[in-house]
C-alpha positions as CSV (number, residue, x, y, z in Angstrom):
1,X,-20.1,-2.6,-6.3
2,X,-21.9,-3.7,-8.9
3,X,-21.9,-7.5,-9.7
4,X,-19.8,-7.7,-12.6
5,X,-16.9,-5.3,-10.6
6,X,-17.6,-7.8,-8.0
7,X,-17.4,-11.1,-10.8
8,X,-14.2,-9.2,-12.0
9,X,-12.7,-9.0,-8.7
10,X,-13.0,-12.4,-7.9
11,X,-11.6,-13.5,-11.5
12,X,-8.2,-11.8,-10.3
13,X,-8.4,-12.8,-7.0
14,X,-8.1,-16.5,-7.6
15,X,-4.7,-15.8,-9.7
16,X,-2.7,-14.1,-6.7
17,X,-1.9,-15.3,-3.6
18,X,-3.6,-13.9,-0.2
19,X,-1.3,-12.2,1.9
20,X,-1.6,-14.8,4.7
21,X,-0.3,-17.6,1.9
22,X,2.3,-15.4,0.5
23,X,3.9,-15.4,4.5
24,X,2.9,-18.5,4.9
25,X,7.2,-19.2,5.3
26,X,8.0,-16.0,6.9
27,X,10.5,-15.2,8.0
28,X,12.5,-18.3,7.1
29,X,10.6,-17.9,3.5
30,X,11.1,-14.4,1.9
31,X,8.4,-13.6,-0.7
32,X,8.8,-13.3,-4.2
33,X,9.1,-9.7,-5.5
34,X,7.6,-8.7,-7.7
35,X,4.6,-10.0,-7.5
36,X,1.0,-9.6,-6.6
37,X,-1.5,-10.2,-3.3
38,X,-4.9,-9.3,-2.0
39,X,-5.6,-8.9,1.8
40,X,-8.2,-7.5,3.8
41,X,-6.8,-4.0,5.0
42,X,-7.5,-1.2,7.0
43,X,-6.6,1.8,5.0
44,X,-6.5,5.2,4.8
45,X,-6.1,7.6,1.6
46,X,-3.4,10.8,1.2
47,X,-3.0,12.9,-1.9
48,X,-1.4,16.3,-2.0
49,X,1.6,15.4,-4.0
50,X,3.7,17.6,-6.7
51,X,2.3,15.1,-9.2
52,X,-1.8,15.1,-8.6
53,X,-2.4,11.9,-10.4
54,X,-0.2,10.0,-7.5
55,X,-2.5,8.7,-4.1
56,X,-0.3,7.0,-1.1
57,X,-2.8,4.4,0.8
58,X,-1.4,3.3,4.2
59,X,-2.8,0.8,6.0
60,X,-2.0,-2.5,8.3
61,X,-3.1,-5.9,8.2
62,X,-3.2,-8.4,11.2
63,X,-2.5,-12.1,10.0
64,X,-2.3,-14.8,12.4
65,X,1.4,-15.0,12.4
66,X,2.4,-11.5,11.7
67,X,1.5,-7.7,10.9
68,X,1.7,-6.6,7.1
69,X,1.9,-2.6,6.7
70,X,0.8,-1.8,3.2
71,X,2.6,1.6,1.4
72,X,0.3,1.4,-1.6
73,X,1.2,4.1,-4.7
74,X,-0.1,5.0,-8.1
75,X,-2.8,6.5,-9.8
76,X,-4.4,3.3,-11.0
77,X,-7.9,3.5,-13.2
78,X,-9.3,2.0,-10.1
79,X,-8.7,4.4,-7.2
80,X,-10.2,8.0,-6.5
81,X,-8.0,10.8,-6.2
82,X,-6.3,11.3,-2.7
83,X,-8.2,14.0,-0.8
84,X,-6.0,14.9,2.5
85,X,-3.0,17.1,2.0
86,X,0.5,15.1,3.1
87,X,1.4,15.9,6.7
88,X,4.8,18.7,7.3
89,X,6.4,15.0,8.7
90,X,5.8,13.1,5.4
91,X,7.0,16.0,3.3
92,X,10.1,15.7,5.0
93,X,10.5,12.1,4.1
94,X,10.5,12.7,0.6
95,X,14.4,14.1,1.0
96,X,15.7,11.1,-0.8
97,X,15.7,12.4,-4.6
98,X,15.6,8.4,-6.0
99,X,12.2,7.5,-3.6
100,X,10.5,10.8,-5.5
101,X,11.6,9.3,-8.5
102,X,10.3,6.3,-7.7
103,X,6.9,8.1,-6.8
104,X,7.4,10.1,-9.8
105,X,7.2,6.7,-12.1
106,X,4.4,4.8,-9.9
107,X,2.2,7.9,-11.0
108,X,2.0,7.1,-14.5
109,X,0.4,3.8,-14.4
110,X,2.4,2.0,-17.2
111,X,4.0,-0.9,-17.3
112,X,7.4,0.2,-18.7
113,X,7.3,3.5,-16.2
114,X,6.7,-0.1,-13.4
115,X,9.7,-1.8,-14.0
116,X,11.8,1.5,-13.5
117,X,10.0,1.9,-10.5
118,X,11.3,-1.2,-9.1
119,X,14.4,-0.7,-10.1
120,X,14.3,2.3,-8.3
121,X,13.0,0.7,-5.4
122,X,15.8,-1.6,-5.4
123,X,18.4,1.5,-4.6
124,X,19.3,0.9,-0.9
125,X,17.6,3.4,1.4
126,X,14.6,4.1,-1.3
127,X,12.2,1.6,1.0
128,X,13.3,2.7,3.8
129,X,12.3,6.3,2.7
130,X,9.0,5.2,1.3
131,X,8.2,3.4,4.3
132,X,9.3,6.5,6.5
133,X,6.7,8.2,4.4
134,X,4.0,6.2,4.8
135,X,4.7,6.0,8.8
136,X,4.0,9.4,8.9
137,X,1.2,9.7,6.7
138,X,-0.6,7.0,8.8
139,X,0.5,8.7,11.9
140,X,-0.9,12.2,10.3
141,X,-4.3,10.4,10.0
142,X,-4.2,8.0,13.2
143,X,-6.5,9.2,16.0
144,X,-8.5,12.3,13.5
145,X,-9.8,9.4,11.3
146,X,-11.3,5.9,11.3
147,X,-9.3,3.8,8.6
148,X,-11.6,2.1,5.8
149,X,-11.9,-1.9,6.1
150,X,-11.2,-2.5,2.4
151,X,-10.0,-6.1,0.5
152,X,-7.0,-4.8,-1.7
153,X,-5.4,-6.1,-4.8
154,X,-2.0,-4.9,-5.1
155,X,0.9,-5.7,-7.4
156,X,4.0,-6.0,-4.9
157,X,6.7,-4.2,-5.6
158,X,9.3,-4.4,-2.7
159,X,9.2,-4.8,1.1
160,X,10.8,-3.6,3.8
161,X,11.6,-6.1,6.5
162,X,10.6,-5.1,9.9
163,X,9.8,-4.5,12.7
164,X,8.9,-1.0,11.8
165,X,6.3,1.2,13.1
166,X,3.3,2.0,10.6
167,X,2.1,5.0,12.5
168,X,1.1,3.5,15.9
169,X,1.3,0.0,15.1
170,X,4.6,-1.9,14.9
171,X,4.3,-4.0,11.2
172,X,6.9,-7.3,11.0
173,X,7.2,-6.0,7.2
174,X,5.9,-3.4,4.7
175,X,5.1,-4.1,1.3
176,X,5.5,-1.5,-1.0
177,X,3.4,-1.5,-4.3
178,X,0.8,-0.1,-6.6
179,X,-3.4,-1.2,-6.1
180,X,-4.8,-3.5,-8.8
181,X,-8.3,-2.9,-7.3
182,X,-9.6,-1.3,-3.6
183,X,-12.8,-2.4,-2.4
184,X,-14.7,-1.4,0.5
185,X,-15.6,-4.2,3.2
186,X,-18.6,-4.3,5.5
187,X,-17.1,-2.4,8.5
188,X,-18.3,-2.8,12.2
189,X,-20.4,0.1,12.7
190,X,-22.3,-1.4,9.0
191,X,-23.2,-4.1,10.6
192,X,-24.6,-2.6,13.6
193,X,-26.8,-0.5,11.3
């Protein structure tokens, strides 16, 4: 990353709570959504949707008091197209037409469609469908790829309370949103080289 890019991220971070701050009172105090947050996340990236602009990022953050799962969807200018295709289990999770509509809206990357996506996510059952999708995709990656250690800033449109399986990990809550930025952090392998 360039110095200017780092500075831009730092400026945005100063305006956002960390995931640890957002969930300081969980479960008694629930986070306000829509909102925005940043965190370190072990992340997988997946494409393969009918809309080529759409990319899914799934991951897990282990905070001191809880485990957060991430279902980040979108085609932000700050992210790269997904390279992997959707596994069959994930395709089966897309039977909910309202969830598919939310995905179509999130692919556009425009404030008006973001608002419409938030409305679609408020329909009962939609967050569950997207979490099922994320879990199936995440599980497909596990065992054949190492997640990329990232710092993620994301707009949060909805959350789904757990416990929920994200791959093989039980998450206390899953956040559904769209990336503002994704920056690779140094991995343990990088530190040993």
